[in-house]
C-alpha positions as CSV (number, residue, x, y, z in Angstrom):
1,M,-22.1,1.7,3.1
2,K,-21.9,1.4,0.0
3,S,-22.5,-2.6,-1.7
4,S,-18.8,-2.1,-3.5
5,A,-17.6,-1.9,0.6
6,K,-20.1,-5.3,1.4
7,I,-17.0,-7.4,3.5
8,F,-17.4,-10.4,5.4
9,L,-15.1,-11.4,7.2
10,L,-14.9,-15.0,8.0
11,A,-11.2,-14.7,9.6
12,W,-13.2,-12.9,12.9
13,F,-11.3,-15.5,15.2
14,Y,-9.1,-17.3,13.0
15,A,-5.7,-17.6,13.7
16,G,-5.5,-14.4,16.4
17,V,-6.5,-12.5,13.6
18,I,-8.2,-9.8,13.9
19,F,-7.4,-6.0,14.5
20,S,-4.4,-5.3,16.5
21,Q,-2.2,-3.2,19.1
22,V,0.4,-3.5,21.5
23,V,-0.7,-3.2,24.8
24,V,2.2,-3.0,27.4
25,D,3.0,-1.7,30.4
26,S,5.2,1.4,30.6
27,D,7.1,0.8,33.7
28,S,7.5,-3.8,32.2
29,E,10.9,-4.6,31.1
30,P,11.1,-4.3,27.0
31,K,10.4,-8.1,26.0
32,V,13.1,-10.0,23.5
33,K,12.1,-9.2,20.0
34,G,11.1,-13.0,18.6
35,K,12.7,-15.1,15.8
36,N,10.0,-16.4,13.8
37,G,6.4,-16.0,13.5
38,F,3.9,-16.9,11.1
39,F,-0.2,-16.1,10.1
40,P,-2.0,-16.9,8.0
41,V,-5.2,-15.1,7.0
42,P,-8.6,-16.1,5.6
43,I,-9.8,-14.0,2.8
44,L,-13.8,-13.4,1.6
45,F,-15.3,-10.7,-0.1
46,Y,-18.2,-9.4,-2.2
47,L,-17.6,-6.5,-4.7
48,P,-20.2,-6.2,-7.6
49,S,-17.7,-6.2,-9.8
50,T,-15.9,-10.1,-8.8
51,G,-19.0,-11.5,-7.7
52,Y,-17.6,-13.5,-4.3
53,A,-14.0,-14.3,-4.0
54,F,-12.3,-16.5,-1.4
55,G,-8.8,-17.0,-1.1
56,G,-6.3,-16.7,2.0
57,A,-2.8,-14.1,2.9
58,A,-0.1,-15.6,5.2
59,L,3.0,-13.2,6.5
60,Y,6.6,-14.7,7.6
61,Y,8.7,-13.2,9.8
62,H,12.3,-14.4,10.9
63,N,14.7,-12.0,13.2
64,P,18.2,-14.0,12.9
65,E,19.2,-12.1,15.5
66,P,15.8,-11.6,18.6
67,D,17.7,-10.5,21.1
68,N,19.6,-7.4,19.0
69,P,16.7,-5.1,19.6
70,E,18.3,-2.9,16.4
71,R,18.3,-5.9,13.8
72,F,15.7,-5.8,11.5
73,P,13.6,-9.1,10.9
74,N,13.4,-10.9,8.0
75,I,9.3,-10.5,5.9
76,L,7.6,-13.1,3.4
77,G,4.0,-12.6,3.0
78,G,2.0,-13.2,0.3
79,F,-2.1,-13.2,-1.2
80,A,-4.3,-15.5,-3.5
81,T,-7.9,-15.3,-4.7
82,Y,-10.2,-16.3,-6.9
83,S,-13.8,-15.0,-7.7
84,T,-16.8,-16.5,-8.7
85,K,-16.6,-14.3,-12.6
86,K,-13.1,-16.0,-12.8
87,Q,-10.9,-12.7,-11.7
88,I,-7.7,-13.9,-9.9
89,Q,-5.0,-11.9,-7.6
90,V,-2.3,-13.5,-6.4
91,G,1.1,-11.8,-5.1
92,T,3.7,-12.1,-3.0
93,R,6.5,-9.7,-0.8
94,A,10.0,-10.0,0.2
95,N,12.0,-7.4,2.6
96,F,15.0,-9.1,3.6
97,Y,18.0,-7.3,5.6
98,F,21.4,-8.4,6.1
99,G,24.2,-8.4,8.1
100,K,23.8,-5.6,10.6
101,N,21.3,-4.3,8.9
102,D,24.1,-2.8,5.5
103,Y,21.3,-4.3,3.2
104,R,18.6,-4.4,2.0
105,F,16.6,-6.3,-1.1
106,D,12.8,-5.7,-1.2
107,L,10.5,-7.5,-4.1
108,D,7.2,-7.5,-4.9
109,A,6.0,-9.9,-7.8
110,A,2.5,-10.2,-8.5
111,F,-0.7,-10.2,-11.7
112,F,-4.2,-9.5,-11.3
113,R,-7.2,-10.3,-13.2
114,T,-9.9,-7.7,-11.4
115,P,-12.2,-5.3,-12.9
116,K,-10.9,-1.8,-13.0
117,E,-12.9,1.4,-12.8
118,F,-12.2,3.6,-15.3
119,W,-13.4,7.4,-15.1
120,G,-11.1,9.4,-16.9
121,I,-8.0,11.7,-16.1
122,G,-8.1,14.9,-14.3
123,G,-11.5,14.5,-13.0
124,P,-14.3,11.4,-13.1
125,T,-16.9,11.9,-16.5
126,Q,-17.8,8.2,-17.1
127,K,-17.2,5.8,-15.5
128,E,-16.2,2.3,-17.5
129,D,-14.9,-1.3,-16.2
130,V,-12.2,-2.3,-17.4
131,T,-9.5,-5.6,-17.0
132,Y,-6.2,-5.7,-18.0
133,D,-4.0,-9.5,-17.0
134,Q,-1.4,-7.4,-15.2
135,Y,2.1,-8.7,-14.7
136,R,4.1,-6.1,-12.2
137,I,7.8,-6.9,-10.6
138,K,9.4,-4.0,-8.7
139,A,12.6,-4.9,-6.8
140,D,15.6,-2.3,-5.2
141,F,18.6,-3.7,-4.0
142,L,19.4,-0.9,-1.3
143,F,23.5,-0.5,0.3
144,A,23.5,1.2,4.2
145,V,26.1,4.5,2.2
146,K,26.2,4.6,6.7
147,K,24.0,3.8,9.3
148,N,20.1,4.0,8.6
149,F,21.1,5.9,4.9
150,Y,19.9,3.1,2.2
151,L,21.1,4.2,-1.3
152,G,20.5,1.6,-4.7
153,P,18.9,0.6,-8.0
154,Y,15.4,0.0,-8.1
155,I,13.7,-1.8,-10.6
156,W,9.5,-1.4,-12.1
157,Y,8.1,-3.8,-14.6
158,E,4.4,-3.9,-15.7
159,K,2.4,-5.6,-18.3
160,F,-1.2,-5.1,-19.3
161,D,-2.7,-7.0,-21.3
162,L,-6.4,-6.1,-21.8
163,Y,-8.6,-8.4,-21.6
164,K,-12.5,-6.4,-21.1
165,Y,-13.8,-3.2,-21.8
166,E,-17.2,-2.2,-22.9
167,K,-17.8,-1.3,-27.0
168,G,-18.0,2.4,-27.8
169,G,-16.5,3.4,-24.2
170,M,-13.6,5.5,-23.0
171,I,-10.5,3.3,-23.3
172,D,-11.9,1.9,-26.6
173,T,-12.3,5.5,-28.3
174,L,-10.7,7.9,-26.8
175,G,-7.2,6.1,-27.7
176,L,-5.6,7.2,-24.4
177,L,-1.9,6.4,-24.0
178,G,-1.6,2.7,-22.9
179,S,-5.4,2.4,-23.0
180,M,-5.8,-1.4,-25.6
181,G,-2.2,-2.5,-22.8
182,V,1.3,-1.7,-22.5
183,V,4.5,-3.0,-21.1
184,T,6.3,-0.4,-18.6
185,S,10.0,-0.8,-17.2
186,S,12.3,1.1,-15.9
187,L,15.5,1.6,-13.9
188,G,15.9,4.2,-11.5
189,I,17.7,4.9,-7.8
190,N,15.8,4.1,-4.9
191,L,16.8,6.3,-1.3
192,A,15.9,5.6,1.7
193,I,16.3,7.1,5.4
194,E,15.0,4.1,7.8
195,N,14.6,5.4,11.6
196,R,11.9,4.3,12.6
197,D,12.0,1.8,15.8
198,S,10.1,-1.1,14.2
199,L,8.5,-1.8,11.1
200,F,5.5,-3.2,11.8
201,F,4.2,-1.2,14.7
202,P,6.4,2.0,15.1
203,T,6.2,4.1,17.6
204,K,8.6,6.4,17.3
205,G,11.4,7.9,14.7
206,F,11.0,8.7,11.1
207,Y,11.4,7.2,7.6
208,I,11.9,8.2,4.3
209,E,12.0,7.4,0.8
210,S,12.9,8.7,-2.2
211,K,12.6,7.0,-6.1
212,A,13.8,9.2,-9.8
213,L,12.6,6.1,-12.3
214,F,13.3,6.3,-16.0
215,Y,11.3,4.4,-18.1
216,R,13.2,3.9,-21.2
217,T,12.8,1.8,-24.5
218,W,15.9,0.3,-24.4
219,F,15.3,-1.1,-21.2
220,G,12.4,-2.9,-22.3
221,S,9.7,-0.1,-22.1
222,D,6.8,0.6,-25.3
223,V,7.3,4.1,-24.0
224,D,9.1,6.9,-22.3
225,F,8.7,8.8,-19.4
226,F,10.0,10.0,-16.2
227,R,8.0,9.0,-12.6
228,F,9.2,10.9,-9.3
229,D,7.8,9.2,-5.8
230,L,8.6,11.2,-2.4
231,D,7.3,9.3,0.6
232,L,7.9,10.8,3.9
233,R,7.0,9.3,7.6
234,Y,6.9,10.6,11.4
235,Y,6.0,9.0,14.6
236,V,5.4,9.8,18.2
237,S,5.4,7.7,21.1
238,F,3.1,9.1,24.2
239,F,2.3,7.3,27.9
240,N,0.9,4.0,27.4
241,R,1.6,3.3,24.2
242,Q,-0.3,6.2,22.1
243,V,1.3,6.4,19.0
244,L,0.7,10.3,16.2
245,A,1.8,8.5,13.3
246,L,2.0,11.4,9.9
247,Q,2.4,10.4,6.1
248,T,2.9,12.6,3.1
249,I,3.2,11.5,-0.3
250,F,4.7,13.1,-3.4
251,N,4.0,11.6,-7.1
252,H,5.4,13.5,-10.0
253,T,5.9,12.1,-13.6
254,S,5.9,13.4,-17.4
255,G,6.4,13.0,-20.9
256,D,4.4,9.8,-22.6
257,V,2.6,7.9,-19.5
258,P,-0.4,5.4,-20.2
259,I,-3.0,6.0,-17.9
260,Q,-1.8,3.1,-15.6
261,M,1.2,4.3,-14.6
262,M,0.1,7.8,-13.4
263,P,-0.7,8.2,-10.1
264,K,-4.5,7.5,-8.3
265,L,-6.0,8.4,-5.5
266,G,-7.2,6.4,-3.1
267,N,-6.5,2.6,-1.9
268,Y,-6.5,0.4,1.4
269,Q,-2.9,2.7,2.3
270,M,-3.6,6.3,1.6
271,M,-6.7,8.4,1.0
272,R,-8.4,5.1,2.9
273,G,-12.5,6.2,1.8
274,Y,-11.3,7.0,-1.8
275,P,-12.4,4.1,-5.0
276,M,-8.5,3.8,-6.3
277,G,-8.3,5.6,-10.1
278,K,-11.8,8.0,-9.7
279,Y,-9.2,10.7,-9.3
280,T,-6.3,10.2,-12.0
281,D,-3.7,12.4,-13.4
282,E,-0.1,13.6,-14.0
283,D,0.9,14.7,-10.4
284,L,-0.1,13.0,-6.5
285,W,-0.1,14.8,-3.2
286,T,-1.9,13.9,-0.2
287,A,-1.6,13.9,3.6
288,Q,-2.6,12.2,6.9
289,A,-2.7,11.5,9.8
290,E,-3.3,8.8,12.3
291,Y,-3.7,8.6,16.2
292,R,-3.1,4.6,17.1
293,F,-4.3,3.8,20.8
294,P,-4.6,0.6,23.4
295,I,-8.2,0.1,24.8
296,W,-8.2,-3.6,26.1
297,W,-6.2,-6.6,26.4
298,K,-5.0,-7.1,22.9
299,I,-7.5,-4.6,20.9
300,G,-6.3,-1.7,20.3
301,A,-8.4,1.0,18.1
302,S,-7.0,4.2,16.0
303,V,-8.4,7.3,14.0
304,F,-7.1,9.2,10.6
305,A,-8.3,11.4,8.3
306,G,-6.4,12.6,4.9
307,I,-6.7,14.9,2.2
308,G,-5.4,14.9,-1.2
309,E,-5.7,15.7,-4.7
310,V,-4.2,15.5,-8.7
311,A,-3.2,17.2,-11.1
312,S,-1.9,17.9,-14.6
313,E,1.3,20.1,-12.8
314,V,2.2,20.7,-10.3
315,K,1.2,24.5,-10.4
316,N,-2.4,23.0,-11.6
317,F,-3.3,22.3,-7.7
318,N,-6.0,24.1,-6.3
319,L,-6.5,24.1,-2.9
320,N,-10.8,24.3,-3.6
321,E,-10.9,20.8,-4.7
322,I,-8.6,18.9,-1.8
323,K,-10.5,15.4,-1.1
324,F,-11.2,14.8,2.2
325,A,-11.7,11.1,4.3
326,F,-11.4,10.6,8.2
327,G,-12.5,6.5,9.2
328,Y,-11.8,5.0,12.7
329,G,-10.6,0.8,13.0
330,L,-9.9,-1.7,15.5
331,R,-6.5,-3.8,15.8
332,Y,-5.4,-6.4,17.7
333,L,-2.9,-8.2,18.8
334,L,-1.4,-11.0,16.9
335,D,2.4,-11.0,17.8
336,D,3.4,-8.8,20.3
337,A,7.0,-10.1,20.5
338,Q,6.9,-7.6,16.5
339,H,4.4,-5.8,16.9
340,V,2.4,-7.5,14.3
341,N,-1.0,-6.2,13.7
342,V,-4.3,-7.0,11.4
343,R,-6.4,-4.2,10.7
344,L,-10.3,-3.3,10.5
345,D,-10.6,0.3,9.2
346,I,-13.9,2.3,8.1
347,A,-13.0,5.2,5.8
348,H,-15.7,8.4,5.0
349,S,-15.6,10.2,2.5
350,V,-18.2,12.4,-0.3
351,E,-17.8,8.7,-2.4
352,G,-19.1,7.2,0.5
353,T,-18.5,4.6,3.1
354,F,-15.0,2.2,2.4
355,V,-14.5,-0.7,4.7
356,Y,-10.9,-2.5,4.6
357,F,-9.3,-5.1,6.5
358,T,-5.7,-6.4,6.1
359,I,-2.5,-7.1,8.0
360,Q,-0.1,-4.6,9.5
361,E,-0.5,-0.6,9.5
362,A,-1.8,1.7,6.6
363,F,1.6,2.8,7.4
């Protein structure tokens, strides 16, 4: 196991927080959805680049209509960590529905000062550490054009201030767009089709979301470029609460795209088993499948696999260079009213073994 994946799960049994899946008799009556839930999680991990880091995360949900199975809950989450090398990660996420799911407001705000490994564009050339002060705001307000079909404006703002870099390295010498710091600000349109039976643990239905984002200087951006994101998910339920979850993602950028805003392969949700950013380019495509099943009591498990690739243009995707990753994980039920999970995933690829510990499923 790579040293970068050494994670110490001190919160193993804290507040019932471990790995989750609902285990329900298929013949039993559906449970009434809970009105409120709050789940704090302490965090402690070690990475060579950060040292020891500690902090906490929390998730809170509120359902104003607990007896209405079609009413989505309002969700508020956040996290904060600090490391022995004085690195910081702070963020919050809010997802609110109004009326009879007629409107959706989503906000993602965060600040990061953590080192990132930069390998160059396309495929890895050499590796170096670079640290930016990164400020992020993402927000949308969507209207239900018809039931489960949402459309509305989307704003994505990012500011990168160069904090630490290697003298004489790629960041210092290659003159890559955005490498010494950049502000990106976009106004776009977001379309979402929400047909899942749950936000936390879908067992059937599908979800489609697409964004067309225009980064322009007149909207506060240092550079002009375009980004298109597409996310497709599909869920199939089998007997005894077994679920097959499928997802494919496509990201496209064009114009004067700074290195920070290029699509990156790998994270705790997509292409688990690859370090984020080792494969970076203007276009990305990935697909993954995950089979989720109960084991005993509140404990469940999953197995998953993913493929993906990046390219400078869509026509340059090469089937012979597609990346592959697979893994397995444990789940523990936190809240059976809303199917809230905490997961531990172990993923493998040619890059090594990586461990992920977080609240909710990957997708």
